[in-house]
VORO-602365 format. One line per field, with one value per residue (C-alpha): residue in one letter; x, y, z. Coordinates in Angstrom, 1 decimal. Example, Ala and Ser with C-alpha at 12.3 -4.5 7.8 and 13.67 -1.06 7.14 Angstrom:
<rs>
residu <- [A:S]
px <- [12.3:13.7]
py <- [-4.5:-1.1]
pz <- [7.8:7.1]
</rs>
This chain:
<rs>
residu <- [M:P:R:F:A:L:L:A:V:L:L:T:A:L:A:T:A:A:A:A:S:Q:Q:G:S:S:A:S:T:S:V:A:F:V:G:V:T:V:I:P:M:D:V:V:R:V:L:S:D:Q:T:V:V:I:R:D:G:R:I:T:T:L:G:P:A:A:T:I:A:V:P:P:D:A:R:R:V:D:A:A:G:K:Y:L:I:P:G:L:A:E:M:H:A:H:I:P:S:P:D:S:A:G:R:M:D:Y:A:E:E:V:L:F:L:Y:V:A:H:G:V:T:T:I:R:G:M:L:G:H:P:G:H:L:D:L:R:R:R:V:D:G:G:S:V:L:G:P:R:I:W:T:A:G:P:S:A:N:Q:T:T:A:R:T:A:T:A:G:D:S:I:A:R:V:N:K:A:T:G:Y:D:F:I:K:I:H:P:G:V:T:R:A:A:F:D:A:L:D:A:T:A:D:Q:S:G:I:S:F:S:G:H:V:P:Q:D:V:G:L:T:R:A:L:E:A:R:Y:A:S:I:D:H:L:D:G:Y:M:D:V:L:L:K:D:G:A:Q:V:D:R:S:A:G:G:W:F:G:A:N:W:A:M:S:A:D:D:G:K:I:S:G:I:A:R:A:T:R:D:A:G:V:W:N:V:P:T:Q:I:L:M:E:S:Y:A:S:D:E:T:V:D:A:M:A:A:R:A:E:L:R:Y:M:P:P:R:T:R:A:N:W:R:N:W:K:E:Q:A:I:R:Q:G:P:P:P:E:T:M:R:R:F:V:E:V:R:R:T:L:I:K:A:L:H:D:A:G:A:G:L:L:L:G:S:D:A:P:Q:V:W:N:V:P:G:F:S:V:H:R:E:L:E:A:I:V:R:S:G:L:T:P:Y:Q:A:L:E:T:G:T:R:N:V:A:R:F:F:G:V:E:D:R:A:G:T:I:A:V:G:K:Q:A:D:L:L:L:L:E:A:S:P:L:T:D:I:R:N:T:Q:R:Q:A:G:V:V:V:R:G:R:W:L:P:R:E:E:L:D:G:R:L:E:R:I:A:E:R:Y:R:S:P]
px <- [6.8:3.7:3.4:0.2:1.9:5.0:2.7:0.9:4.3:5.4:2.1:2.4:5.9:5.0:2.0:4.2:6.8:4.1:2.6:6.1:6.6:3.3:3.9:7.2:8.7:6.4:7.6:10.9:11.1:14.6:15.7:19.0:19.5:23.0:25.0:22.3:22.8:21.1:19.5:19.0:17.1:18.8:21.0:21.7:24.0:24.1:25.7:27.0:27.4:25.6:24.0:20.9:19.4:15.9:14.5:11.1:10.1:13.2:16.5:19.1:22.2:23.5:27.0:29.4:28.6:32.2:32.1:28.6:27.8:24.3:22.5:22.0:18.3:17.8:16.2:19.0:18.0:20.7:20.2:23.3:22.5:19.3:18.4:16.8:14.7:12.3:8.7:6.6:3.6:0.2:-0.7:-4.1:-5.5:-9.0:-10.0:-13.4:-16.2:-17.9:-20.3:-24.0:-23.4:-20.7:-17.9:-14.5:-13.4:-12.9:-11.2:-8.7:-8.1:-7.4:-4.9:-3.1:-2.9:-1.1:1.4:1.9:3.4:5.6:3.2:3.8:2.1:-1.2:-3.2:-6.9:-8.7:-12.3:-12.8:-15.4:-15.7:-14.9:-11.5:-10.4:-11.1:-9.4:-6.3:-6.3:-6.4:-3.6:-1.5:-2.2:-1.1:-4.4:-4.8:-1.9:-1.8:0.2:0.5:-2.7:-3.3:-7.0:-9.4:-12.9:-16.0:-15.4:-16.5:-18.5:-21.3:-23.9:-22.2:-20.4:-22.8:-22.7:-20.2:-21.8:-21.4:-17.7:-17.0:-18.8:-16.9:-13.6:-14.6:-16.1:-13.1:-10.7:-12.8:-13.4:-9.7:-9.2:-5.8:-7.1:-10.1:-10.8:-12.1:-14.3:-15.7:-18.8:-17.8:-18.9:-16.6:-18.4:-18.1:-14.5:-13.5:-15.1:-13.6:-10.2:-10.4:-11.7:-9.2:-6.3:-7.7:-8.3:-4.9:-6.2:-5.1:-7.1:-6.3:-7.9:-9.7:-10.0:-13.7:-14.5:-15.9:-12.6:-10.0:-6.3:-5.3:-7.4:-6.3:-2.6:-3.4:-5.2:-2.1:-3.8:-1.6:-1.8:-3.7:-4.6:-4.9:-3.3:-6.9:-7.4:-4.2:-5.6:-8.0:-5.1:-3.0:-5.6:-4.3:-5.4:-8.6:-9.2:-12.8:-13.8:-16.9:-15.8:-18.5:-17.4:-13.7:-14.4:-12.1:-9.7:-9.8:-9.0:-11.5:-9.4:-6.0:-5.7:-6.1:-3.4:-0.5:2.8:4.4:2.4:3.6:6.8:5.1:2.4:5.0:6.9:3.7:3.0:6.4:6.1:2.8:4.3:1.6:2.3:0.8:-0.2:-0.5:-2.2:-0.8:-1.5:-5.2:-5.1:-3.0:-5.5:-8.3:-6.4:-4.7:-5.5:-5.0:-8.0:-10.4:-9.8:-6.1:-6.6:-9.0:-6.4:-3.9:-2.8:-3.4:-7.1:-7.7:-7.4:-10.4:-14.1:-15.8:-18.3:-15.4:-13.7:-17.0:-17.4:-13.9:-14.5:-17.7:-15.9:-13.3:-15.8:-17.7:-14.5:-13.8:-17.3:-17.8:-14.4:-12.3:-10.7:-7.4:-5.3:-6.8:-6.2:-2.5:-2.2:-3.8:-1.2:1.6:0.6:0.4:3.8:5.3:3.6:4.9:8.5:8.1:6.8:9.7:12.3:10.8:11.1:7.4:6.8:5.5:4.0:3.4:-0.3:-2.4:-6.0:-6.5:-8.7:-10.0:-10.4:-7.6:-5.7:-5.4:-4.1:-0.4:0.2:-0.8:1.9:4.5:2.6:2.5:6.3:6.7:4.4:6.4:9.6:7.9:7.3:11.0:12.1:14.9:14.2:15.7:13.5:10.5:11.3:11.6:7.9:7.0:9.6:11.6:9.1:6.3:8.2:8.8:5.1:4.0:6.8:8.2:11.7:13.1:11.6:10.6:11.3:14.9:17.0:19.1:19.7:16.7:14.2:11.0:11.6:9.2:11.2:11.0:13.6:14.1:15.7:17.3:18.2:15.3:17.9:18.7:15.1:12.2:10.2:12.5:10.3:8.0:10.6:10.0:11.7:9.7:8.4:9.1:6.2:6.6:9.6:7.8:9.5:7.1:9.0:7.5:6.3:4.3:2.7:2.0:0.2:-2.3:-2.6:-3.5:-6.3:-7.7:-7.5:-9.2:-12.1:-12.7:-12.0:-14.9:-16.7]
py <- [56.0:57.5:56.9:54.7:52.6:52.1:51.1:48.6:47.0:46.8:45.2:42.7:41.8:41.3:39.1:37.0:36.6:35.6:33.1:31.5:31.4:29.7:27.1:26.2:23.1:23.3:26.7:25.5:23.1:22.1:20.2:18.8:16.0:16.3:13.6:11.0:7.2:6.1:2.6:2.7:-0.7:-1.7:-4.3:-4.9:-2.0:1.3:4.6:6.5:10.2:11.2:14.4:13.9:16.9:16.9:19.5:19.7:16.3:14.4:13.3:15.5:14.8:11.9:11.6:11.8:14.8:15.9:16.4:17.7:21.4:22.2:24.5:28.0:27.9:24.5:23.8:22.1:19.2:18.0:14.2:13.0:9.7:9.3:6.8:7.5:4.8:4.9:5.7:2.7:1.4:0.1:-2.4:-3.3:0.1:1.4:4.9:5.9:6.8:10.2:10.9:11.3:14.9:13.9:15.3:13.5:15.0:11.7:10.2:13.1:12.5:8.9:9.8:12.1:9.2:7.2:10.0:10.9:7.5:7.1:5.6:7.4:5.0:3.2:0.7:1.3:-2.0:-0.9:2.0:4.7:7.3:10.0:8.4:9.3:13.0:12.7:11.3:14.2:16.6:14.8:14.8:18.5:19.3:20.6:17.5:16.0:12.3:9.4:8.3:6.5:3.4:2.4:-0.4:0.3:-1.0:-4.7:-7.9:-9.7:-12.1:-9.5:-7.9:-10.9:-13.8:-14.3:-14.2:-11.1:-9.4:-10.4:-9.1:-5.8:-5.3:-5.6:-3.2:-0.6:-0.6:0.0:2.7:4.6:4.9:2.6:0.9:-2.7:-4.8:-5.9:-9.4:-10.2:-13.6:-14.9:-14.4:-17.4:-19.4:-18.3:-14.6:-14.9:-16.7:-13.9:-11.2:-12.8:-13.0:-9.4:-8.0:-9.6:-8.1:-4.7:-4.5:-4.3:-6.6:-8.0:-8.6:-9.6:-12.6:-16.0:-16.9:-20.5:-21.2:-20.1:-21.7:-21.2:-23.4:-21.4:-18.1:-19.0:-20.1:-16.7:-14.9:-12.7:-9.6:-10.2:-12.6:-10.8:-12.3:-15.5:-16.3:-19.8:-21.2:-23.1:-24.9:-26.5:-27.2:-29.6:-33.1:-35.6:-37.2:-34.5:-34.7:-31.0:-29.1:-27.3:-24.7:-23.8:-22.8:-19.7:-16.7:-17.4:-21.1:-20.7:-23.5:-25.9:-25.1:-28.3:-30.3:-28.3:-30.4:-28.4:-30.8:-29.2:-25.6:-25.6:-27.0:-24.4:-21.7:-22.8:-22.9:-19.3:-18.2:-20.0:-18.2:-14.8:-14.1:-11.7:-12.0:-9.4:-11.5:-8.9:-11.1:-8.6:-8.7:-12.5:-12.3:-9.7:-12.2:-15.1:-13.2:-14.1:-10.5:-9.1:-6.9:-4.2:-4.3:-4.0:-1.2:0.7:0.9:4.5:4.8:4.1:7.6:8.6:6.5:7.7:6.3:4.3:2.6:1.7:0.2:-1.9:-3.3:-4.2:-6.0:-7.9:-9.2:-10.1:-12.1:-13.8:-14.9:-16.3:-17.9:-18.5:-21.6:-22.7:-21.2:-24.1:-23.9:-20.1:-20.7:-23.3:-20.9:-18.3:-20.9:-22.2:-18.8:-17.8:-20.9:-20.2:-16.5:-17.7:-20.4:-18.0:-15.6:-18.4:-19.8:-16.3:-15.6:-11.8:-10.5:-7.0:-5.0:-4.6:-4.7:-3.9:-0.5:1.0:-2.4:-4.1:-2.9:-1.6:2.2:3.7:4.3:2.6:-0.9:-1.3:-1.1:-3.8:-5.8:-5.4:-7.0:-9.8:-10.4:-10.6:-13.0:-15.2:-15.6:-12.8:-10.5:-6.8:-6.0:-8.6:-7.3:-3.7:-4.9:-5.8:-2.2:-0.5:-2.1:-4.9:-2.4:-0.5:-3.9:-4.8:-1.5:-1.4:1.9:0.8:3.6:6.2:4.6:2.0:2.8:5.8:7.1:10.3:10.9:8.9:10.4:12.0:9.8:9.1:8.2:9.6:7.4:7.8:4.3:1.6:-0.7:-3.3:-4.1:-3.9:-3.6:-1.8:1.2:2.1:3.5:5.9:8.5:11.9:13.0:12.1:13.4:13.1:14.3:16.3:18.0:17.7:17.1:17.0:15.0:18.0:19.3:15.9:15.4:18.8:17.7:14.3:15.8:17.8:14.6:12.9:15.9:15.7:12.0:12.3:11.0:13.7]
pz <- [-7.8:-6.2:-2.4:-2.7:-5.4:-3.2:-0.3:-2.5:-3.6:0.1:1.2:-1.7:-0.7:2.9:1.9:-0.3:2.5:5.0:2.6:2.0:5.8:6.3:3.5:5.2:3.5:0.5:-0.5:-2.0:-4.9:-4.0:-0.9:0.1:2.7:4.0:5.7:5.3:5.0:1.8:1.3:-2.5:-2.6:-5.9:-4.1:-0.4:0.4:2.2:1.2:4.2:4.6:1.4:0.1:-1.8:-3.7:-5.1:-7.4:-9.1:-8.0:-9.1:-7.5:-9.2:-7.2:-5.0:-3.8:-0.8:1.4:1.3:-2.5:-3.1:-2.8:-1.5:-4.0:-2.5:-3.1:-1.6:1.8:3.8:6.0:8.4:8.1:9.8:11.6:9.6:6.8:3.5:1.7:-1.2:-0.3:0.4:-1.5:-0.2:-2.9:-1.4:-0.5:-0.4:-1.2:0.4:-2.1:-2.1:0.8:0.2:-0.8:-3.3:-1.2:-1.0:2.4:4.1:1.0:1.1:4.8:4.1:1.4:3.9:6.4:3.8:3.0:6.7:7.3:4.2:1.8:-1.5:-3.8:-3.4:-5.5:-5.0:-5.0:-5.3:-7.6:-8.1:-10.9:-8.2:-7.7:-11.2:-10.5:-7.1:-8.8:-11.2:-8.3:-6.5:-9.6:-10.0:-6.4:-5.1:-2.8:-0.9:-1.5:-2.8:-6.5:-7.3:-9.4:-9.3:-10.2:-11.3:-9.6:-9.1:-10.9:-8.3:-7.6:-8.6:-11.6:-13.2:-13.5:-17.3:-20.1:-21.5:-18.2:-17.9:-21.4:-20.6:-17.3:-19.1:-21.9:-19.6:-17.2:-20.0:-21.7:-18.5:-17.7:-14.8:-14.5:-13.9:-13.0:-9.4:-9.0:-6.0:-4.9:-6.6:-10.2:-12.3:-14.5:-17.6:-16.7:-15.7:-18.9:-21.0:-18.8:-19.2:-23.0:-23.4:-20.9:-22.9:-26.1:-24.5:-22.8:-19.2:-16.3:-13.4:-9.8:-6.5:-5.2:-6.7:-6.9:-5.9:-9.4:-10.9:-8.6:-8.3:-11.2:-13.6:-12.0:-12.7:-16.2:-16.8:-15.4:-12.8:-12.4:-8.7:-6.4:-3.2:0.3:-0.9:-1.9:-3.4:-2.1:0.9:-1.4:-3.4:-0.2:1.2:1.9:-0.7:0.4:3.1:4.3:4.3:3.3:0.1:0.7:4.2:4.1:6.1:6.2:3.2:4.1:7.8:8.6:6.5:8.1:10.0:6.8:4.9:3.4:3.8:1.3:-1.5:-0.8:-2.7:-5.8:-5.9:-5.2:-8.3:-10.4:-9.3:-10.3:-13.7:-14.3:-13.6:-11.0:-8.1:-4.7:-2.1:1.0:3.4:6.1:8.9:8.1:8.7:11.8:13.3:12.6:14.1:17.0:20.6:21.5:23.4:21.7:24.3:23.6:19.9:20.4:22.5:19.7:19.3:15.6:16.0:17.1:13.5:12.5:12.9:16.0:13.8:12.1:15.4:16.6:13.5:13.8:17.4:16.5:13.7:16.1:18.7:16.1:14.9:18.5:18.9:15.5:14.1:14.3:17.6:18.7:17.5:14.0:14.0:14.9:12.1:9.6:10.3:10.2:6.8:5.4:6.7:5.2:1.9:1.8:2.4:-0.2:-2.8:-2.2:-2.3:-5.5:-7.2:-7.3:-6.8:-3.5:-3.0:0.2:1.0:4.2:3.0:4.5:5.8:6.8:10.2:12.5:9.5:9.8:6.5:6.6:9.9:8.7:6.0:8.7:10.6:7.4:7.0:10.5:9.4:6.3:8.4:10.8:7.7:7.3:4.9:5.9:6.5:3.1:1.4:3.1:2.1:-1.5:-1.5:-1.0:-3.1:-5.9:-6.5:-6.9:-9.7:-11.4:-11.1:-12.7:-15.2:-14.0:-12.8:-14.9:-12.6:-9.3:-6.7:-5.9:-5.0:-7.9:-9.9:-12.2:-10.1:-8.7:-5.3:-3.2:-0.1:3.6:6.1:9.1:12.5:12.4:10.0:8.9:7.8:11.4:12.7:10.3:13.0:12.4:9.4:12.0:13.3:10.7:10.5:7.5:4.0:0.5:-1.9:-5.4:-4.2:-1.4:2.0:4.8:8.2:11.1:13.0:10.0:9.5:13.2:13.4:10.8:12.3:15.6:14.0:12.6:16.0:17.7:15.3:16.2:19.9:21.9:24.0]
</rs>
């Protein structure tokens, strides 16, 4: 071989080795977690001292560490003392729209925040045409992000006033390629009925708010895929003969909390189950609204450093306004109590619950807030395992993908979260993360933290 050709080969080899070194964990398509305790989330059980091998985005091997040989090309992760659970879902997520120049830089950053905290699936609740292209880039690997299910632009008080408009929204959402239709407040009954009929004919579902003109009874009859925020429930829980202003329920009926009849909760929970309607409570959003925690204390939360300064200022203003103009503290406490009782009743009745926090929304930083939501679900009376189901197995059931997602088993998608301690003993342990696997790519904590620090540095106040 001529000398210059040999030099070129050597330089190419060196460059390839350097690139592989820089890529670190992403350079190998095979990873083995050795000695790990697996929480499969199929039933309440743990599998101790296991080896889990993933290759090309799938779990290929799962068994006792003493009997499983680690493939020679696999990246070995010593996971003794650690716990492996399925990746979590944020079922009421928001993906930022393109900026004024059409760039999706901030949206890509938000997607990373989800992944960096173990959220490997999101359901975008307010769509934009740019989100479909963003999903294609995530699926293709050019953008790091969770698996995306997305609504289109919502049906709301401006876009859905007539039956013709409702029919059109359903047809356009389906034809454009969105996964479902988002319902916002203000949709008229005529528009909703037309949307419902056309959606059924077109094979597209709808989720979200329950407009006042529609009401919970009609929402259950129409078989919403999911009702979000427990919207519409406070209306039907009012005591018979309660003297309330039906036009002034406030934040999801918070103003009516003192007039709620707990005796009606079990019945409406059973009706929800019978209708096959799921709920995404976003309870942490409500508890932030009702909390007596000071604004300064909320603003001092460590995760807020990953949000732009303008966003942090808007969230502070929102809470200050809630304190000034919201219901009195005793009503706020009753509001939270009623919702917790309802969440527990829905679960006990067999009505499906899904994990969602509404991020990025007031005080809900993407990725971080689902872990706060898990705590809120446990405070509502569910066990840690039952809370975890809302973000893992239940999500796969909801989407109809139980054959490939939601639990840990051979053949399933390798979307996983490695924890330092068991979340079954303390749900807060979901926040003690050693790393994340998304589409088979192992992202150790130090790699994730490095990128998080760069985000924080960009938003650090001068």
